[in-house]
N, C-alpha and C positions, 0 to 999 in steps of 0.2 A: 503494500500498499503504500503510494508516494502523495506529498503535499497536492502536486499539482492535479493530481486526482481527486483530491478531497475539494479543493478550489474549483475544479471543474463542475464537479458534482452539486455544492453549494449554489454556484451560478445557475445550474439546471435548475436545481429546486425555486431558490430567487424567481427566474425570470418565467416558470412554469413552463417552459420552453427547451427543447436541443436548439431551434433556431436563433432563438435571441441570444441565448447564450453563448453561443459561437460568436455572436457578433457583438457583444459587452466583452468578451475574453479575445478577439481579434482571430479566431481561431477558424478552420474549417468545420464545418459540422460533422461529419466525419471522423475527423480527432475526436471529439467532445463524444459521440456517438462513442466510441471504440475507448474513452477513457472511461468510461461509466459502465460498460461491459466488463470492463476489467475490473472494478472493485465491484458489478456483480458476482461474478465468476470466483473471485478472492473471496468474497464471503459468503459464498454460495446462498444468497440473497436475492429478491428481486428488490430494487430499489424503488422503481418507479409501475405503475400498470398504464400501459400505452393502450388508448381507445382511440382508435384514430389518429388524427393529427394533435388529439389532447393527450394530457399526461397529469397522472395522479401520483402523491409521492406516498409510496406505503409505508404501514408501522416500521417496518424496518427500516426504510428512509429517514423515516421521523428522529428517528433513534442515532443513526449515523447525523443528520444536520447538527442535532448537541453537540457533538464531537466536532464539524467538521466549523462550524460558528466558536470554539472554542479557541479551536487550532489557528483559526483565522486571526481571531484575539489575540495569542500570544506570537503571532508571529509580527504583528504590528508593536508587540509590545518590546520583542527585541529589537527589530529594527532600531525604534525609539531609541530605546536606551543605549544600544551600539552605537548610534548616530550622534547621539548625545543630545537631539531634540529634549526640552523642556518637558519633564512629566506631564504639566498641567497641557500642555497642546498635544500631548499623544492623543491618535485619534483608538477610537474605542467602541461598543455598545453597549448600552444597559436595557437591560430587561426587564421591566418592571411590570406586575399583576398591581389592579386599583380597580374598586367598584364602579363602574360609569356613573353612578352620582357623584363620588367626590371626586371625579377626573373634571367632569364638567366645572363644576363647581373651582375647586382650588387647583388644578394642573395647570391652567393656560397662564396665570401669572408666574407660577415656578417655575415652567419650560423658557419663556421668556428672559429670567433672569440668572438661571441654569446654562441657558445658552448663549448668555453674555458672557458668563465665567469661563466657560469650558465648551467655546465654537467647536470644538474635534470631536467631540461624544456625542452620537447619536444616541436617541431614546429609541424602546418601542414600548409600548404601554401594551396593554393587555386585560382584559378582564376578568377579575379576578375570583380565583376557585378555591376553597379550602381544603379540596379532597384531596389532591397530591402536592399541597404547597411546600411540605415538607420535604418531601422527597425533590421533588424541583428545584429547591434551594440548594440541598445540599449536593447534588447533583448537578449542579453548575446551570441549569437549564434558565434558572432565573437569575437575579440579580437583587432584587428589592420586592416586597412585598407590601400593601396599605391595606390593612383587615377594618370592615366594622364592625366589630363585635363588642361584646359584652366584657369579655374575657378572654386573651388567647394565652395558653403555656405549651410552651415549645421548647423540649430540653436542648440542649448543645447549640442555642439558636439566638441569637442578641435580639429583642422583645422592646420596642419602647413606648408607649403611651403619647400622644403626639398630641391629644387632646380629645374633647368629649362631646358628641353631637344633639342636638336635644331634635326628639321627635314629638313631632305635635299631628292633628288627626283634624282631618279638615273634609267638609262635606260639602254637596250643595245647600245652595238658601233654601230649598221645600224641602229638606229631609230632616226628620223629626229629630236627628240631634242636634239640630241647632237649637232645639229651646230646651234641652235638657243641660242641667249645669254639673253634673257628675254623670261618664258614663262607665258605667261596669262591663268585665270579659262577656258577662250573660247577655248583655246589652247588640256584644257585638254579634252572636249566633244568626245566621242564616243572612250575613251583609254581604254583599260583595267587599271586598277589601283589595286594594292596593297596595304591597308593599314594595319595600327596597330589599333588591337584592342582595344578599352577602354572603353567598355562597356558590 
């Protein structure tokens, strides 16, 4: 397995196309296909499903993609370190999981400020899912996560409470809740509720 093969595989996955990957890498499409095929043969897995002109990455491909991404990051770090480039200007990618509700409110200003401080860093945001969060963080598939939870207990991980959010309930002006001073859990029975997604 060679680094150039991983780079080519990652380009195909990013572009979702052998043709576009070949153009991005300034390579012949046959060379791109050959490198991916060599990887598949060496690993004894299929990395892409090909349906006509469309390709989709397989589960095995997704696993390899995480390694290819990290290898690309390490390559950039090595070049930055060896060339003596300021670490603040080193390229890289931060993959962050954050609930859409939090992202829409807080992230625009944070992204703008962060980009001014670290213009070389690429930020990738994904909707938050706690089902495999610990495994993703430990495996390096993601770098950071924000959660909207009452309590979070992850061993061997750095967890910090950044703040609290007040949750309020709203209803239409003609709903009978608007005339009640106190609402109990029993009152919610049978009601259609729109709740923030936290997992």
